[in-house]
N, C-alpha and C positions, 0 to 999 in steps of 0.2 A: 500139757501145755499148748499150744498150737503150735506149729511148725513155721508157720506162712509169719512171714514179716508184714507187722501193722503197716499200713497206706496212713494213719494219721496218729497221732501223740499227743497227749496233754500232760506237760509237768506241772506238777505240782510242789510249790517251795513259795512259800508266803511271806514267810518273814524268817530271818532280820536282814539288814542289808549285808553284814558276814558272810549269811549261809546263802544269800542269794547267791553273793559273789562265789562261794566255795562250789557252787551246782552250775555253773557258767562254763565250767570245762565237757562236763555231762552232754550239755547241749550241744557244743561246738564238735565232741566225738560223735553225738545221735547225728546231726545233719550229716558229716562228714561218712559214717555209715548209711543213713538211707536219704543220699540225695533228692529222691522224690516224694520223700513224705511230704506233710502237713501236718507243722507242729504249732503247738500252742503252751502259753503258759497262762498260770494262773499265781497270784499272788497278792499281796494287800499293799494298800497304796504307799507307804513309806517307801518300799524296795522297787518299786513299779517304773520310775523314773532311769532307774540303772538298763532296765530292758526297752526303753525308747528305740525306736531306729535301728536295732539288733536284727543282722541279715539274716539270722537262721529262725528266726520268730515270725509266723505266719497270722497268727491273734493274741493276743496280749487281753487278758481278762482280770479288770483290777477291780478288788474286794475295799469299798469303803469302810473299813473296818471302823474307825472312829464313830462314825454315822450309827451304825450299825449297832455297836456298841452301846452308843449315848440312849438310844431307844430301842432295844430287842425286839419287844412284842411287835412295837409296833411295823417293826422293819421288815420282820420276820414274812409277814402276807402281801406286803406291798413293794418288798424288792428284794429281799431272799428268794423266795419263793421261784419268781420270775428270771431273777439273774439266773439261778442254774438251769431251770427249764430253757432260756435262751442258749447254756453251756452245751446242752442234752442236744437239743437242737440241729447245732452242726453236725452233730455224730462222728464223737472221737471214738478211735476203735481199742485205746489203749491209753493208760495213765501210768507215770512214775509217781512216786510217792515219795520224794527225798526226804520231806520231814518226819514223819514216823511219829506222828502223835494221834491223837481221836480227830482234832478239828480236819486236820491232811485227808483221813481215813473219810472221814466224812462225806469232806467236800469230793474225792476222788469217787463215792459210790453215788453222791449227786449230782457229776455230771456225766453218769452213764455209759461210762465206759465197759466194755465187758471184761475185758483184758485190763486188769488191775494192779501193777506191780506194786510192792513195796516190799520195807525190809522186815527177817525176822533176826528173833534173836534181842541183845541189848541195843540195839538201833530201831525197833519196834516197841513206842510205848502206850501208856494209856487207851488198851482194847483197840489199837490203830489196826492191829494182825486181825481184826473181825473183817474186816472192810477191804481188805486186800485179798484177791483170787490166787497172786502167786508172791510169794514169798521168798528174799533173795538174803543169803547171807555172807556179807564180806568175809573174802580171804584172811587168814590171819593176819598176812603179810599187808595187807590195806591197811598199814598205819593213820595214813591223811583222809581227811574226810572227804575228800576231791576224790581218793580213789573208790573211797566206799560208796562215793555217789555213781561213778561210772561202772561198779560193780552192776548194780540195777540193770545197767543195760541188757546183762545177760537173761534179765526175765520176759524180756521182747524176744529170745533169741540170738541174739547179736554176739558175735568175739569179741572180745578184748583185746587189742593191740599192746606193743610192746611200750609204743612212745603214744605217752599222754599228751592231751592240746593243754594250753594254760587258759584258756577263756578268752574271750571277748564284750568288751564294752565299746559301744561306735559310738566317738564323739565329732559334731559335727563343725567343720572349720567356721561356720556364724559363732559357735558357742565358746571356741578356743579364743578366738576375738574378741567377744563381750569380757571374758573375764581377762584374757591381757590388760585390757580399758581399764577393768577395776583395778586389777592390781596395780597400774600405772598412776589412777587416781589416789591409792595409799602410801605411793612415793617408792616403789620399785622400777627400775631404772634397767632393765632389763640381768641385772645378776643370777648365777646361779643361786638357789634357794634351797634351804635346809629346814625341812619344815618340821616344826614341834607340833604334836597332838597329843595333848596331857588326860584328856576325857574320856571315857568310857563306861558303858553302861551300868555297872555293879560297881562297888567299893572293893571289890576281891581282885578287880581289873585295872584300880587306878594307881599306877605309880605316883609318889609324890611331887607336885610341882618344885618342890628343891632339886629335885636328883635331875626332874628334868633340863633344869637350869645349869646344874652343873654339869651333865653329860654335853648336852648342848655346846659348853662354853668349850669340852674340850675337842669336841667337833670341828667346831670353828673355828679354833689353833690350829686344828689340823688341814683342814681342807679349804678356806675361805671363804666358805657360803654363808648368802646372809641369810639370817633367819629368820623364820615366818609362823606364827604361832597361829595354828589352827585348833576351829573349834564350832561346837552345836550351842541348840538350844540346852539353857540351864548349865550351860561349863563355862559360862561368863567370869567366875570366880576364879576358875583355875587358870582360863586364857591372861587374865588381869595379872594373877600372881608369877606366870613363866616371863610375861612382859615386863615385869618390872624389876624381875632378876637379872632380864638379859638387858635394860637400857641403854647401858654402853656397849652395844653391839649392833645399832642401828636397824634394831628390831623391825619386822614389820608384823602389823596385827591385823589377819586378815578380816575382809568386810564379811556381813552377814551371805551366808548361803544358801541355796537349795542342796538339795541331794547331788542332782545331775551338775550345779554350779563346781559342788565342791569335787567331785568328781574329775572336771576338768582343769581344777588348781592341783590337784594330785597330780594330775599328769605333767604340769607343768614343771614340778619341784626337781631338785636333781638327787636330793637325799632326804629319807622320811623316817624319824623316831617316833613311835608310838607304843599302844598295849595293845590288848586284844579286843580290836573295837573296827568298826565299818571302814575309817578311812585310813586304816592299816592295810587293809584287806584291799582296797584300791590301789594302794602302792604294790603291792602286790599284781597287781593283775597288769598294770602299768609299767611293769618291769621297772619302776624306781627303786635304787638300791633302802632297803628298809629295815632298819635294825628295831625288833620289836620285843616289849619287856612281858612276860606273862607271869600272873601269879595265882589262879585256882582254876585255871581253864588250862586242858591238856596240851602245850607249846606240839610239840609233834605231831599232834591232831589238829591243831587248827590254826597253826602257822599259816600266812602268804603262801600261797603255793606257786612253786618254779615249774618253770615249762621247761619242757623233755628236751633233753639233749644241749643246754643250756649250761655255763656255770652259776652258781646258785647268787640268786640278785639281794639278796635276805640272810639276816639273822637272827634267831632268837634263842634269849636268854632266858634262864628257870632257876630257882633253889631246887633242884632236882633231887637233894640231900633230905629234902623234908618230909617227913614217912607221912603226911597228910597233901602234899602239894597233888594237884588236879584233882584235885576234890568237886569241882565245878559247881559251890556253892557259892549264892550270891552275897551271905554274909558269912562269917566265921562263926561256928558251932564251938569251934577250940577253946580260944584264945579273946574271943571279942573283937569289934573290929577296930579299937584302938591300938591291937596287939596283934595286926594280922602281922605274922613274920614271911610269908611267901613274898608279898607285896612291898607292903612298908618297912621294911627293915631288909629290903635287898640294895646294896649301897651302889652309888653310881660309880666307884671305884671298882666295884665285881663288874659290873655291867661290862665295865671298857678293857677290863682284863680278858673276860671270857669270847669278847667279840672281837680281840686284835688281831686274830691270825685272819678273819674274814676282811677286816679295816683295810687290813694291810694290803691286800688286794683290790680291795676299792678306791683307796685312794695312792693308790703306787704312783710314785713319781715319774 
């Protein structure tokens, strides 16, 4: 491995929203350690808006994943080959593959960097190691995925400091004003907002709407914040169920938003409740106090990232006593999806009990 520090680095973390957010602290640290370097990022279209206007990114390459998947054969020659040729023409010296799967490894190779850094061990899957020349194994103490991502910078010859950054998403004043206007249009009067986000990508991450209602009522009684239900495409039934359960609490149903508008909306909230999903990680990066309920994914690895040197802005809860916990499955292979013990049988009372020490610091009088 070359000991000379690279003058240009291309980050490869294509999806999903939470994973893109978990790579942002590594970006901040990369800029801190290589202030004069040219830094790029290769990302798919869903997560790209979070990287717009980022002060540390010199070039953003956005993969039109949906269009390419619809007609791969036609897109391969007409779009994909020219797309990667364009990246190669920008002459990136090094790449950092935070994704660790086949498609990210192929992308790293196609982008033409001579110093391709990726993971070894369990963080490298689907033949990813065939495409990356420098492979880094996270330390045993790197429990959180953010720590693991930052460890990858050692493959560039960089030393990791003790204090780690929290990551950055830059919001424009005009965007904040626009979202304030949208919230006002649906009845917001400037009160502190308690965000409830019942949706998640997989059923093994999705806490029941009734549990969210029960938890929200207890929190409202404690803090007096006004509830707002956040949602995304395909989550209308979850939104409606939570909003109906909170009908007597002056609940706000969030208007439809883009990913970037959602980020702004989350940043304006005073407390956030959700599962292992993108909006929850947005709350973490904006330092909104966040209570997260985890099912099949490893909470200690995937919870919203705290910033170094500050009090915890978040608390995660999980049924750690279950032998199958953190299985990372999208459906339950043991009991069937109708009997998901890790998430469906996780009562709101227990969530409140386990979060109580942290809640007492957040809502101290």
